[in-house]
PQR file with spaces between the fields and no chain letter, atoms N, CA, C, O and H, PARSE charges and radii, in Angstrom:
ATOM       1  N    MET     1     144.717 -191.244 -103.791 -0.4000 1.5000
ATOM       2  CA   MET     1     145.217 -191.669 -102.505 -0.0000 2.0000
ATOM       3  C    MET     1     144.119 -191.405 -101.466  0.5500 1.7000
ATOM       4  O    MET     1     143.571 -190.304 -101.408 -0.5500 1.4000
ATOM       5  N    PRO     2     143.801 -192.409 -100.652 -0.5600 1.5000
ATOM       6  CA   PRO     2     142.767 -192.231  -99.620  0.2800 2.0000
ATOM       7  C    PRO     2     143.158 -191.142  -98.618  0.5500 1.7000
ATOM       8  O    PRO     2     144.345 -190.921  -98.375 -0.5500 1.4000
ATOM       9  N    PRO     3     142.163 -190.459  -98.034 -0.5600 1.5000
ATOM      10  CA   PRO     3     142.442 -189.354  -97.119  0.2800 2.0000
ATOM      11  C    PRO     3     143.346 -189.721  -95.938  0.5500 1.7000
ATOM      12  O    PRO     3     144.238 -188.949  -95.587 -0.5500 1.4000
ATOM      13  N    GLN     4     143.132 -190.876  -95.328 -0.4000 1.5000
ATOM      14  CA   GLN     4     143.975 -191.263  -94.192 -0.0000 2.0000
ATOM      15  C    GLN     4     145.428 -191.419  -94.608  0.5500 1.7000
ATOM      16  O    GLN     4     146.334 -191.008  -93.883 -0.5500 1.4000
ATOM      17  H    GLN     4     142.408 -191.504  -95.614  0.4000 1.0000
ATOM      18  N    THR     5     145.650 -192.010  -95.769 -0.4000 1.5000
ATOM      19  CA   THR     5     147.015 -192.197  -96.267 -0.0000 2.0000
ATOM      20  C    THR     5     147.653 -190.841  -96.540  0.5500 1.7000
ATOM      21  O    THR     5     148.807 -190.610  -96.179 -0.5500 1.4000
ATOM      22  H    THR     5     144.914 -192.344  -96.357  0.4000 1.0000
ATOM      23  N    ARG     6     146.917 -189.959  -97.167 -0.4000 1.5000
ATOM      24  CA   ARG     6     147.423 -188.620  -97.477 -0.0000 2.0000
ATOM      25  C    ARG     6     147.776 -187.866  -96.196  0.5500 1.7000
ATOM      26  O    ARG     6     148.824 -187.226  -96.111 -0.5500 1.4000
ATOM      27  H    ARG     6     145.980 -190.147  -97.460  0.4000 1.0000
ATOM      28  N    ARG     7     146.892 -187.948  -95.204 -0.4000 1.5000
ATOM      29  CA   ARG     7     147.117 -187.245  -93.941 -0.0000 2.0000
ATOM      30  C    ARG     7     148.352 -187.782  -93.232  0.5500 1.7000
ATOM      31  O    ARG     7     149.179 -187.013  -92.741 -0.5500 1.4000
ATOM      32  H    ARG     7     146.041 -188.468  -95.274  0.4000 1.0000
ATOM      33  N    TRP     8     148.474 -189.116  -93.183 -0.4000 1.5000
ATOM      34  CA   TRP     8     149.629 -189.713  -92.513 -0.0000 2.0000
ATOM      35  C    TRP     8     150.909 -189.389  -93.256  0.5500 1.7000
ATOM      36  O    TRP     8     151.929 -189.120  -92.623 -0.5500 1.4000
ATOM      37  H    TRP     8     147.803 -189.740  -93.582  0.4000 1.0000
ATOM      38  N    ARG     9     150.888 -189.407  -94.555 -0.4000 1.5000
ATOM      39  CA   ARG     9     152.069 -189.083  -95.347 -0.0000 2.0000
ATOM      40  C    ARG     9     152.505 -187.641  -95.084  0.5500 1.7000
ATOM      41  O    ARG     9     153.697 -187.357  -94.962 -0.5500 1.4000
ATOM      42  H    ARG     9     150.059 -189.626  -95.070  0.4000 1.0000
ATOM      43  N    ARG    10     151.526 -186.732  -94.996 -0.4000 1.5000
ATOM      44  CA   ARG    10     151.824 -185.324  -94.700 -0.0000 2.0000
ATOM      45  C    ARG    10     152.460 -185.183  -93.317  0.5500 1.7000
ATOM      46  O    ARG    10     153.467 -184.493  -93.157 -0.5500 1.4000
ATOM      47  H    ARG    10     150.558 -186.963  -95.094  0.4000 1.0000
ATOM      48  N    THR    11     151.864 -185.842  -92.320 -0.4000 1.5000
ATOM      49  CA   THR    11     152.388 -185.807  -90.955 -0.0000 2.0000
ATOM      50  C    THR    11     153.816 -186.334  -90.929  0.5500 1.7000
ATOM      51  O    THR    11     154.701 -185.753  -90.301 -0.5500 1.4000
ATOM      52  H    THR    11     151.046 -186.402  -92.450  0.4000 1.0000
ATOM      53  N    PHE    12     154.016 -187.427  -91.613 -0.4000 1.5000
ATOM      54  CA   PHE    12     155.326 -188.049  -91.643 -0.0000 2.0000
ATOM      55  C    PHE    12     156.329 -187.159  -92.377  0.5500 1.7000
ATOM      56  O    PHE    12     157.479 -187.037  -91.957 -0.5500 1.4000
ATOM      57  H    PHE    12     153.298 -187.900  -92.123  0.4000 1.0000
ATOM      58  N    GLY    13     155.895 -186.545  -93.461 -0.4000 1.5000
ATOM      59  CA   GLY    13     156.753 -185.641  -94.213 -0.0000 2.0000
ATOM      60  C    GLY    13     157.226 -184.465  -93.371  0.5500 1.7000
ATOM      61  O    GLY    13     158.360 -184.006  -93.514 -0.5500 1.4000
ATOM      62  H    GLY    13     154.961 -186.643  -93.802  0.4000 1.0000
ATOM      63  N    ARG    14     156.352 -183.980  -92.492 -0.4000 1.5000
ATOM      64  CA   ARG    14     156.733 -182.885  -91.604 -0.0000 2.0000
ATOM      65  C    ARG    14     157.860 -183.294  -90.668  0.5500 1.7000
ATOM      66  O    ARG    14     158.682 -182.463  -90.283 -0.5500 1.4000
ATOM      67  H    ARG    14     155.431 -184.353  -92.376  0.4000 1.0000
ATOM      68  N    SER    15     157.901 -184.568  -90.301 -0.4000 1.5000
ATOM      69  CA   SER    15     158.973 -185.066  -89.430 -0.0000 2.0000
ATOM      70  C    SER    15     160.332 -184.940  -90.118  0.5500 1.7000
ATOM      71  O    SER    15     161.340 -184.688  -89.459 -0.5500 1.4000
ATOM      72  H    SER    15     157.233 -185.243  -90.613  0.4000 1.0000
ATOM      73  N    PHE    16     160.362 -185.114  -91.442 -0.4000 1.5000
ATOM      74  CA   PHE    16     161.604 -184.944  -92.197 -0.0000 2.0000
ATOM      75  C    PHE    16     162.001 -183.473  -92.216  0.5500 1.7000
ATOM      76  O    PHE    16     163.149 -183.118  -91.948 -0.5500 1.4000
ATOM      77  H    PHE    16     159.542 -185.319  -91.977  0.4000 1.0000
ATOM      78  N    LEU    17     161.031 -182.628  -92.537 -0.4000 1.5000
ATOM      79  CA   LEU    17     161.307 -181.200  -92.676 -0.0000 2.0000
ATOM      80  C    LEU    17     161.707 -180.545  -91.358  0.5500 1.7000
ATOM      81  O    LEU    17     162.533 -179.632  -91.340 -0.5500 1.4000
ATOM      82  H    LEU    17     160.098 -182.916  -92.754  0.4000 1.0000
ATOM      83  N    SER    18     161.124 -181.008  -90.260 -0.4000 1.5000
ATOM      84  CA   SER    18     161.408 -180.404  -88.951 -0.0000 2.0000
ATOM      85  C    SER    18     162.733 -180.887  -88.363  0.5500 1.7000
ATOM      86  O    SER    18     163.226 -180.327  -87.384 -0.5500 1.4000
ATOM      87  H    SER    18     160.453 -181.749  -90.274  0.4000 1.0000
ATOM      88  N    GLY    19     163.300 -181.921  -88.962 -0.4000 1.5000
ATOM      89  CA   GLY    19     164.548 -182.454  -88.434 -0.0000 2.0000
ATOM      90  C    GLY    19     164.353 -183.528  -87.382  0.5500 1.7000
ATOM      91  O    GLY    19     165.328 -184.047  -86.839 -0.5500 1.4000
ATOM      92  H    GLY    19     162.899 -182.376  -89.757  0.4000 1.0000
ATOM      93  N    GLN    20     163.092 -183.871  -87.085 -0.4000 1.5000
ATOM      94  CA   GLN    20     162.819 -184.953  -86.137 -0.0000 2.0000
ATOM      95  C    GLN    20     163.415 -186.260  -86.642  0.5500 1.7000
ATOM      96  O    GLN    20     163.955 -187.051  -85.869 -0.5500 1.4000
ATOM      97  H    GLN    20     162.301 -183.449  -87.527  0.4000 1.0000
ATOM      98  N    LEU    21     163.311 -186.474  -87.937 -0.4000 1.5000
ATOM      99  CA   LEU    21     163.888 -187.658  -88.565 -0.0000 2.0000
ATOM     100  C    LEU    21     165.037 -187.218  -89.452  0.5500 1.7000
ATOM     101  O    LEU    21     164.891 -186.330  -90.292 -0.5500 1.4000
ATOM     102  H    LEU    21     162.872 -185.832  -88.565  0.4000 1.0000
ATOM     103  N    LYS    22     166.159 -187.842  -89.255 -0.4000 1.5000
ATOM     104  CA   LYS    22     167.358 -187.486  -90.016 -0.0000 2.0000
ATOM     105  C    LYS    22     167.776 -188.649  -90.910  0.5500 1.7000
ATOM     106  O    LYS    22     167.425 -189.795  -90.630 -0.5500 1.4000
ATOM     107  H    LYS    22     166.278 -188.563  -88.573  0.4000 1.0000
ATOM     108  N    PRO    23     168.514 -188.376  -91.970 -0.5600 1.5000
ATOM     109  CA   PRO    23     168.988 -189.457  -92.838  0.2800 2.0000
ATOM     110  C    PRO    23     169.681 -190.549  -92.036  0.5500 1.7000
ATOM     111  O    PRO    23     170.537 -190.284  -91.191 -0.5500 1.4000
ATOM     112  N    GLY    24     169.283 -191.786  -92.328 -0.4000 1.5000
ATOM     113  CA   GLY    24     169.862 -192.939  -91.645 -0.0000 2.0000
ATOM     114  C    GLY    24     169.084 -193.391  -90.424  0.5500 1.7000
ATOM     115  O    GLY    24     169.338 -194.480  -89.909 -0.5500 1.4000
ATOM     116  H    GLY    24     168.588 -192.001  -93.013  0.4000 1.0000
ATOM     117  N    ASP    25     168.138 -192.584  -89.942 -0.4000 1.5000
ATOM     118  CA   ASP    25     167.330 -192.985  -88.784 -0.0000 2.0000
ATOM     119  C    ASP    25     166.436 -194.163  -89.149  0.5500 1.7000
ATOM     120  O    ASP    25     165.854 -194.209  -90.233 -0.5500 1.4000
ATOM     121  H    ASP    25     167.932 -191.699  -90.360  0.4000 1.0000
ATOM     122  N    LYS    26     166.338 -195.109  -88.230 -0.4000 1.5000
ATOM     123  CA   LYS    26     165.445 -196.246  -88.424 -0.0000 2.0000
ATOM     124  C    LYS    26     164.040 -195.850  -87.987  0.5500 1.7000
ATOM     125  O    LYS    26     163.856 -195.238  -86.935 -0.5500 1.4000
ATOM     126  H    LYS    26     166.811 -195.072  -87.349  0.4000 1.0000
ATOM     127  N    LEU    27     163.053 -196.204  -88.806 -0.4000 1.5000
ATOM     128  CA   LEU    27     161.669 -195.904  -88.474 -0.0000 2.0000
ATOM     129  C    LEU    27     161.121 -196.965  -87.533  0.5500 1.7000
ATOM     130  O    LEU    27     161.599 -198.099  -87.528 -0.5500 1.4000
ATOM     131  H    LEU    27     163.202 -196.701  -89.661  0.4000 1.0000
ATOM     132  N    PRO    28     160.121 -196.604  -86.736 -0.5600 1.5000
ATOM     133  CA   PRO    28     159.476 -197.602  -85.876  0.2800 2.0000
ATOM     134  C    PRO    28     158.832 -198.700  -86.734  0.5500 1.7000
ATOM     135  O    PRO    28     158.633 -198.525  -87.936 -0.5500 1.4000
ATOM     136  N    SER    29     158.517 -199.807  -86.112 -0.4000 1.5000
ATOM     137  CA   SER    29     157.868 -200.922  -86.816 -0.0000 2.0000
ATOM     138  C    SER    29     156.490 -200.493  -87.309  0.5500 1.7000
ATOM     139  O    SER    29     155.927 -199.506  -86.836 -0.5500 1.4000
ATOM     140  H    SER    29     158.678 -199.949  -85.136  0.4000 1.0000
ATOM     141  N    PHE    30     155.957 -201.245  -88.263 -0.4000 1.5000
ATOM     142  CA   PHE    30     154.621 -200.960  -88.782 -0.0000 2.0000
ATOM     143  C    PHE    30     153.612 -201.004  -87.646  0.5500 1.7000
ATOM     144  O    PHE    30     152.739 -200.140  -87.556 -0.5500 1.4000
ATOM     145  H    PHE    30     156.414 -202.047  -88.648  0.4000 1.0000
ATOM     146  N    ALA    31     153.724 -202.010  -86.772 -0.4000 1.5000
ATOM     147  CA   ALA    31     152.785 -202.144  -85.651 -0.0000 2.0000
ATOM     148  C    ALA    31     152.855 -200.922  -84.739  0.5500 1.7000
ATOM     149  O    ALA    31     151.821 -200.422  -84.295 -0.5500 1.4000
ATOM     150  H    ALA    31     154.433 -202.711  -86.845  0.4000 1.0000
ATOM     151  N    ALA    32     154.057 -200.442  -84.457 -0.4000 1.5000
ATOM     152  CA   ALA    32     154.219 -199.270  -83.596 -0.0000 2.0000
ATOM     153  C    ALA    32     153.632 -198.027  -84.258  0.5500 1.7000
ATOM     154  O    ALA    32     153.005 -197.204  -83.592 -0.5500 1.4000
ATOM     155  H    ALA    32     154.896 -200.849  -84.818  0.4000 1.0000
ATOM     156  N    LEU    33     153.835 -197.890  -85.570 -0.4000 1.5000
ATOM     157  CA   LEU    33     153.284 -196.740  -86.287 -0.0000 2.0000
ATOM     158  C    LEU    33     151.753 -196.787  -86.305  0.5500 1.7000
ATOM     159  O    LEU    33     151.093 -195.761  -86.138 -0.5500 1.4000
ATOM     160  H    LEU    33     154.345 -198.559  -86.112  0.4000 1.0000
ATOM     161  N    CYS    34     151.199 -197.976  -86.507 -0.4000 1.5000
ATOM     162  CA   CYS    34     149.732 -198.134  -86.502 -0.0000 2.0000
ATOM     163  C    CYS    34     149.162 -197.705  -85.155  0.5500 1.7000
ATOM     164  O    CYS    34     148.165 -196.986  -85.088 -0.5500 1.4000
ATOM     165  H    CYS    34     151.735 -198.809  -86.642  0.4000 1.0000
ATOM     166  N    GLU    35     149.805 -198.154  -84.094 -0.4000 1.5000
ATOM     167  CA   GLU    35     149.335 -197.827  -82.749 -0.0000 2.0000
ATOM     168  C    GLU    35     149.497 -196.335  -82.455  0.5500 1.7000
ATOM     169  O    GLU    35     148.581 -195.695  -81.938 -0.5500 1.4000
ATOM     170  H    GLU    35     150.614 -198.738  -84.149  0.4000 1.0000
ATOM     171  N    ARG    36     150.652 -195.796  -82.783 -0.4000 1.5000
ATOM     172  CA   ARG    36     150.948 -194.387  -82.491 -0.0000 2.0000
ATOM     173  C    ARG    36     150.006 -193.429  -83.210  0.5500 1.7000
ATOM     174  O    ARG    36     149.527 -192.461  -82.620 -0.5500 1.4000
ATOM     175  H    ARG    36     151.396 -196.316  -83.203  0.4000 1.0000
ATOM     176  N    TYR    37     149.741 -193.702  -84.492 -0.4000 1.5000
ATOM     177  CA   TYR    37     148.916 -192.801  -85.293 -0.0000 2.0000
ATOM     178  C    TYR    37     147.459 -193.251  -85.407  0.5500 1.7000
ATOM     179  O    TYR    37     146.643 -192.593  -86.052 -0.5500 1.4000
ATOM     180  H    TYR    37     150.130 -194.489  -84.972  0.4000 1.0000
ATOM     181  N    GLU    38     147.148 -194.380  -84.772 -0.4000 1.5000
ATOM     182  CA   GLU    38     145.783 -194.920  -84.759 -0.0000 2.0000
ATOM     183  C    GLU    38     145.211 -195.081  -86.164  0.5500 1.7000
ATOM     184  O    GLU    38     144.106 -194.632  -86.467 -0.5500 1.4000
ATOM     185  H    GLU    38     147.812 -194.914  -84.248  0.4000 1.0000
ATOM     186  N    VAL    39     146.004 -195.738  -87.008 -0.4000 1.5000
ATOM     187  CA   VAL    39     145.576 -196.053  -88.373 -0.0000 2.0000
ATOM     188  C    VAL    39     145.848 -197.532  -88.634  0.5500 1.7000
ATOM     189  O    VAL    39     146.556 -198.187  -87.868 -0.5500 1.4000
ATOM     190  H    VAL    39     146.902 -196.103  -86.762  0.4000 1.0000
ATOM     191  N    SER    40     145.285 -198.044  -89.708 -0.4000 1.5000
ATOM     192  CA   SER    40     145.464 -199.451  -90.044 -0.0000 2.0000
ATOM     193  C    SER    40     146.815 -199.703  -90.718  0.5500 1.7000
ATOM     194  O    SER    40     147.485 -198.783  -91.187 -0.5500 1.4000
ATOM     195  H    SER    40     144.710 -197.513  -90.330  0.4000 1.0000
ATOM     196  N    ASN    41     147.178 -200.958  -90.746 -0.4000 1.5000
ATOM     197  CA   ASN    41     148.399 -201.386  -91.413 -0.0000 2.0000
ATOM     198  C    ASN    41     148.357 -201.016  -92.903  0.5500 1.7000
ATOM     199  O    ASN    41     149.387 -200.700  -93.500 -0.5500 1.4000
ATOM     200  H    ASN    41     146.634 -201.706  -90.365  0.4000 1.0000
ATOM     201  N    THR    42     147.176 -201.059  -93.486 -0.4000 1.5000
ATOM     202  CA   THR    42     147.004 -200.717  -94.899 -0.0000 2.0000
ATOM     203  C    THR    42     147.392 -199.261  -95.156  0.5500 1.7000
ATOM     204  O    THR    42     148.032 -198.957  -96.163 -0.5500 1.4000
ATOM     205  H    THR    42     146.340 -201.316  -93.001  0.4000 1.0000
ATOM     206  N    VAL    43     147.010 -198.371  -94.255 -0.4000 1.5000
ATOM     207  CA   VAL    43     147.343 -196.946  -94.398 -0.0000 2.0000
ATOM     208  C    VAL    43     148.858 -196.756  -94.331  0.5500 1.7000
ATOM     209  O    VAL    43     149.436 -196.041  -95.149 -0.5500 1.4000
ATOM     210  H    VAL    43     146.491 -198.618  -93.437  0.4000 1.0000
ATOM     211  N    ILE    44     149.494 -197.396  -93.356 -0.4000 1.5000
ATOM     212  CA   ILE    44     150.940 -197.273  -93.192 -0.0000 2.0000
ATOM     213  C    ILE    44     151.660 -197.824  -94.425  0.5500 1.7000
ATOM     214  O    ILE    44     152.578 -197.190  -94.944 -0.5500 1.4000
ATOM     215  H    ILE    44     149.024 -197.977  -92.691  0.4000 1.0000
ATOM     216  N    ARG    45     151.246 -198.993  -94.886 -0.4000 1.5000
ATOM     217  CA   ARG    45     151.889 -199.604  -96.060 -0.0000 2.0000
ATOM     218  C    ARG    45     151.755 -198.719  -97.298  0.5500 1.7000
ATOM     219  O    ARG    45     152.720 -198.529  -98.037 -0.5500 1.4000
ATOM     220  H    ARG    45     150.500 -199.508  -94.464  0.4000 1.0000
ATOM     221  N    ALA    46     150.554 -198.180  -97.521 -0.4000 1.5000
ATOM     222  CA   ALA    46     150.334 -197.328  -98.694 -0.0000 2.0000
ATOM     223  C    ALA    46     151.208 -196.074  -98.607  0.5500 1.7000
ATOM     224  O    ALA    46     151.827 -195.676  -99.595 -0.5500 1.4000
ATOM     225  H    ALA    46     149.770 -198.334  -96.921  0.4000 1.0000
ATOM     226  N    ALA    47     151.257 -195.460  -97.438 -0.4000 1.5000
ATOM     227  CA   ALA    47     152.076 -194.259  -97.276 -0.0000 2.0000
ATOM     228  C    ALA    47     153.558 -194.587  -97.436  0.5500 1.7000
ATOM     229  O    ALA    47     154.303 -193.801  -98.021 -0.5500 1.4000
ATOM     230  H    ALA    47     150.754 -195.783  -96.636  0.4000 1.0000
ATOM     231  N    MET    48     153.992 -195.732  -96.926 -0.4000 1.5000
ATOM     232  CA   MET    48     155.392 -196.138  -97.058 -0.0000 2.0000
ATOM     233  C    MET    48     155.769 -196.343  -98.526  0.5500 1.7000
ATOM     234  O    MET    48     156.877 -195.999  -98.938 -0.5500 1.4000
ATOM     235  H    MET    48     153.386 -196.371  -96.451  0.4000 1.0000
ATOM     236  N    LEU    49     154.858 -196.897  -99.306 -0.4000 1.5000
ATOM     237  CA   LEU    49     155.121 -197.073 -100.739 -0.0000 2.0000
ATOM     238  C    LEU    49     155.319 -195.722 -101.419  0.5500 1.7000
ATOM     239  O    LEU    49     156.184 -195.571 -102.281 -0.5500 1.4000
ATOM     240  H    LEU    49     153.958 -197.176  -98.972  0.4000 1.0000
ATOM     241  N    ILE    50     154.515 -194.752 -101.025 -0.4000 1.5000
ATOM     242  CA   ILE    50     154.634 -193.404 -101.593 -0.0000 2.0000
ATOM     243  C    ILE    50     155.959 -192.778 -101.171  0.5500 1.7000
ATOM     244  O    ILE    50     156.675 -192.213 -101.998 -0.5500 1.4000
ATOM     245  H    ILE    50     153.812 -194.875 -100.324  0.4000 1.0000
ATOM     246  N    LEU    51     156.284 -192.880  -99.880 -0.4000 1.5000
ATOM     247  CA   LEU    51     157.537 -192.319  -99.376 -0.0000 2.0000
ATOM     248  C    LEU    51     158.745 -192.959 -100.051  0.5500 1.7000
ATOM     249  O    LEU    51     159.734 -192.285 -100.339 -0.5500 1.4000
ATOM     250  H    LEU    51     155.703 -193.338  -99.208  0.4000 1.0000
ATOM     251  N    LYS    52     158.659 -194.264 -100.300 -0.4000 1.5000
ATOM     252  CA   LYS    52     159.758 -194.955 -100.980 -0.0000 2.0000
ATOM     253  C    LYS    52     159.877 -194.475 -102.429  0.5500 1.7000
ATOM     254  O    LYS    52     160.981 -194.237 -102.919 -0.5500 1.4000
ATOM     255  H    LYS    52     157.856 -194.812 -100.066  0.4000 1.0000
ATOM     256  N    ALA    53     158.745 -194.335 -103.107 -0.4000 1.5000
ATOM     257  CA   ALA    53     158.751 -193.855 -104.489 -0.0000 2.0000
ATOM     258  C    ALA    53     159.303 -192.428 -104.576  0.5500 1.7000
ATOM     259  O    ALA    53     159.914 -192.058 -105.578 -0.5500 1.4000
ATOM     260  H    ALA    53     157.848 -194.529 -102.709  0.4000 1.0000
ATOM     261  N    GLU    54     159.090 -191.636 -103.535 -0.4000 1.5000
ATOM     262  CA   GLU    54     159.603 -190.264 -103.492 -0.0000 2.0000
ATOM     263  C    GLU    54     161.074 -190.209 -103.077  0.5500 1.7000
ATOM     264  O    GLU    54     161.695 -189.146 -103.085 -0.5500 1.4000
ATOM     265  H    GLU    54     158.594 -191.937 -102.721  0.4000 1.0000
ATOM     266  N    GLY    55     161.619 -191.371 -102.714 -0.4000 1.5000
ATOM     267  CA   GLY    55     163.023 -191.421 -102.331 -0.0000 2.0000
ATOM     268  C    GLY    55     163.302 -190.977 -100.907  0.5500 1.7000
ATOM     269  O    GLY    55     164.451 -190.706 -100.559 -0.5500 1.4000
ATOM     270  H    GLY    55     161.114 -192.234 -102.707  0.4000 1.0000
ATOM     271  N    LEU    56     162.254 -190.897 -100.068 -0.4000 1.5000
ATOM     272  CA   LEU    56     162.433 -190.441  -98.692 -0.0000 2.0000
ATOM     273  C    LEU    56     162.826 -191.553  -97.728  0.5500 1.7000
ATOM     274  O    LEU    56     163.451 -191.294  -96.700 -0.5500 1.4000
ATOM     275  H    LEU    56     161.321 -191.117 -100.351  0.4000 1.0000
ATOM     276  N    ILE    57     162.461 -192.788  -98.057 -0.4000 1.5000
ATOM     277  CA   ILE    57     162.806 -193.912  -97.188 -0.0000 2.0000
ATOM     278  C    ILE    57     163.432 -195.029  -97.999  0.5500 1.7000
ATOM     279  O    ILE    57     163.311 -195.086  -99.223 -0.5500 1.4000
ATOM     280  H    ILE    57     161.953 -192.998  -98.892  0.4000 1.0000
ATOM     281  N    ASP    58     164.101 -195.911  -97.285 -0.4000 1.5000
ATOM     282  CA   ASP    58     164.772 -197.045  -97.912 -0.0000 2.0000
ATOM     283  C    ASP    58     164.521 -198.273  -97.044  0.5500 1.7000
ATOM     284  O    ASP    58     164.913 -198.305  -95.877 -0.5500 1.4000
ATOM     285  H    ASP    58     164.200 -195.865  -96.291  0.4000 1.0000
ATOM     286  N    GLY    59     163.865 -199.283  -97.615 -0.4000 1.5000
ATOM     287  CA   GLY    59     163.618 -200.520  -96.884 -0.0000 2.0000
ATOM     288  C    GLY    59     164.770 -201.490  -97.067  0.5500 1.7000
ATOM     289  O    GLY    59     165.252 -201.695  -98.181 -0.5500 1.4000
ATOM     290  H    GLY    59     163.546 -199.257  -98.562  0.4000 1.0000
ATOM     291  N    ARG    60     165.203 -202.080  -95.976 -0.4000 1.5000
ATOM     292  CA   ARG    60     166.276 -203.068  -96.027 -0.0000 2.0000
ATOM     293  C    ARG    60     165.734 -204.371  -95.468  0.5500 1.7000
ATOM     294  O    ARG    60     165.446 -204.477  -94.276 -0.5500 1.4000
ATOM     295  H    ARG    60     164.812 -201.914  -95.071  0.4000 1.0000
ATOM     296  N    GLN    61     165.598 -205.359  -96.337 -0.4000 1.5000
ATOM     297  CA   GLN    61     164.989 -206.614  -95.948 -0.0000 2.0000
ATOM     298  C    GLN    61     165.676 -207.207  -94.726  0.5500 1.7000
ATOM     299  O    GLN    61     166.896 -207.374  -94.695 -0.5500 1.4000
ATOM     300  H    GLN    61     165.832 -205.274  -97.306  0.4000 1.0000
ATOM     301  N    GLY    62     164.870 -207.518  -93.729 -0.4000 1.5000
ATOM     302  CA   GLY    62     165.377 -208.117  -92.505 -0.0000 2.0000
ATOM     303  C    GLY    62     166.001 -207.117  -91.546  0.5500 1.7000
ATOM     304  O    GLY    62     166.396 -207.482  -90.439 -0.5500 1.4000
ATOM     305  H    GLY    62     163.879 -207.383  -93.754  0.4000 1.0000
ATOM     306  N    LYS    63     166.094 -205.859  -91.959 -0.4000 1.5000
ATOM     307  CA   LYS    63     166.724 -204.827  -91.117 -0.0000 2.0000
ATOM     308  C    LYS    63     165.735 -203.749  -90.681  0.5500 1.7000
ATOM     309  O    LYS    63     165.830 -203.237  -89.565 -0.5500 1.4000
ATOM     310  H    LYS    63     165.773 -205.562  -92.858  0.4000 1.0000
ATOM     311  N    GLY    64     164.792 -203.403  -91.546 -0.4000 1.5000
ATOM     312  CA   GLY    64     163.835 -202.358  -91.219 -0.0000 2.0000
ATOM     313  C    GLY    64     163.752 -201.311  -92.311  0.5500 1.7000
ATOM     314  O    GLY    64     164.259 -201.497  -93.418 -0.5500 1.4000
ATOM     315  H    GLY    64     164.715 -203.819  -92.453  0.4000 1.0000
ATOM     316  N    VAL    65     163.107 -200.214  -91.980 -0.4000 1.5000
ATOM     317  CA   VAL    65     162.932 -199.108  -92.908 -0.0000 2.0000
ATOM     318  C    VAL    65     163.657 -197.902  -92.324  0.5500 1.7000
ATOM     319  O    VAL    65     163.516 -197.590  -91.142 -0.5500 1.4000
ATOM     320  H    VAL    65     162.696 -200.063  -91.081  0.4000 1.0000
ATOM     321  N    TYR    66     164.433 -197.229  -93.169 -0.4000 1.5000
ATOM     322  CA   TYR    66     165.272 -196.119  -92.736 -0.0000 2.0000
ATOM     323  C    TYR    66     164.999 -194.880  -93.570  0.5500 1.7000
ATOM     324  O    TYR    66     164.545 -194.966  -94.711 -0.5500 1.4000
ATOM     325  H    TYR    66     164.547 -197.482  -94.130  0.4000 1.0000
ATOM     326  N    VAL    67     165.285 -193.723  -92.978 -0.4000 1.5000
ATOM     327  CA   VAL    67     165.225 -192.468  -93.717 -0.0000 2.0000
ATOM     328  C    VAL    67     166.360 -192.522  -94.739  0.5500 1.7000
ATOM     329  O    VAL    67     167.495 -192.855  -94.396 -0.5500 1.4000
ATOM     330  H    VAL    67     165.654 -193.654  -92.051  0.4000 1.0000
ATOM     331  N    ALA    68     166.056 -192.198  -95.973 -0.4000 1.5000
ATOM     332  CA   ALA    68     167.045 -192.280  -97.057 -0.0000 2.0000
ATOM     333  C    ALA    68     168.234 -191.370  -96.795  0.5500 1.7000
ATOM     334  O    ALA    68     168.109 -190.291  -96.217 -0.5500 1.4000
ATOM     335  H    ALA    68     165.134 -191.927  -96.252  0.4000 1.0000
ATOM     336  N    THR    69     169.380 -191.840  -97.236 -0.4000 1.5000
ATOM     337  CA   THR    69     170.603 -191.028  -97.154 -0.0000 2.0000
ATOM     338  C    THR    69     171.226 -190.943  -98.521  0.5500 1.7000
ATOM     339  O    THR    69     171.520 -191.985  -99.106 -0.5500 1.4000
ATOM     340  H    THR    69     169.481 -192.717  -97.705  0.4000 1.0000
ATOM     341  N    PRO    70     171.441 -189.787  -99.055 -0.5600 1.5000
ATOM     342  CA   PRO    70     170.916 -188.502  -98.575  0.2800 2.0000
ATOM     343  C    PRO    70     169.459 -188.344  -99.009  0.5500 1.7000
ATOM     344  O    PRO    70     168.985 -189.027  -99.917 -0.5500 1.4000
ATOM     345  N    LEU    71     168.765 -187.429  -98.340 -0.4000 1.5000
ATOM     346  CA   LEU    71     167.390 -187.142  -98.722 -0.0000 2.0000
ATOM     347  C    LEU    71     167.382 -186.445 -100.075  0.5500 1.7000
ATOM     348  O    LEU    71     168.265 -185.634 -100.355 -0.5500 1.4000
ATOM     349  H    LEU    71     169.150 -186.874  -97.602  0.4000 1.0000
ATOM     350  N    PRO    72     166.393 -186.751 -100.924 -0.5600 1.5000
ATOM     351  CA   PRO    72     166.315 -186.068 -102.219  0.2800 2.0000
ATOM     352  C    PRO    72     166.020 -184.596 -102.027  0.5500 1.7000
ATOM     353  O    PRO    72     165.406 -184.197 -101.038 -0.5500 1.4000
ATOM     354  N    ARG    73     166.462 -183.793 -102.978 -0.4000 1.5000
ATOM     355  CA   ARG    73     166.212 -182.330 -102.888 -0.0000 2.0000
ATOM     356  C    ARG    73     165.059 -181.959 -103.762  0.5500 1.7000
ATOM     357  O    ARG    73     164.688 -180.788 -103.831 -0.5500 1.4000
ATOM     358  H    ARG    73     166.961 -184.117 -103.782  0.4000 1.0000
């Protein structure tokens, strides 16, 4: 995993652990995340794939990406 993707995934993971993001919360758009974290769309997409594989997020076509409910233990 490229360093930027790893760093962003770690930052994002902390949001789950700190309670900033709760199950069912909708995540910002890819464009908003790119702007906020100053990374490319490729970094966000790669990290999102990892988060989805870990069961932390759930993508709903045409609706957005949400924090998984319930979060895996």
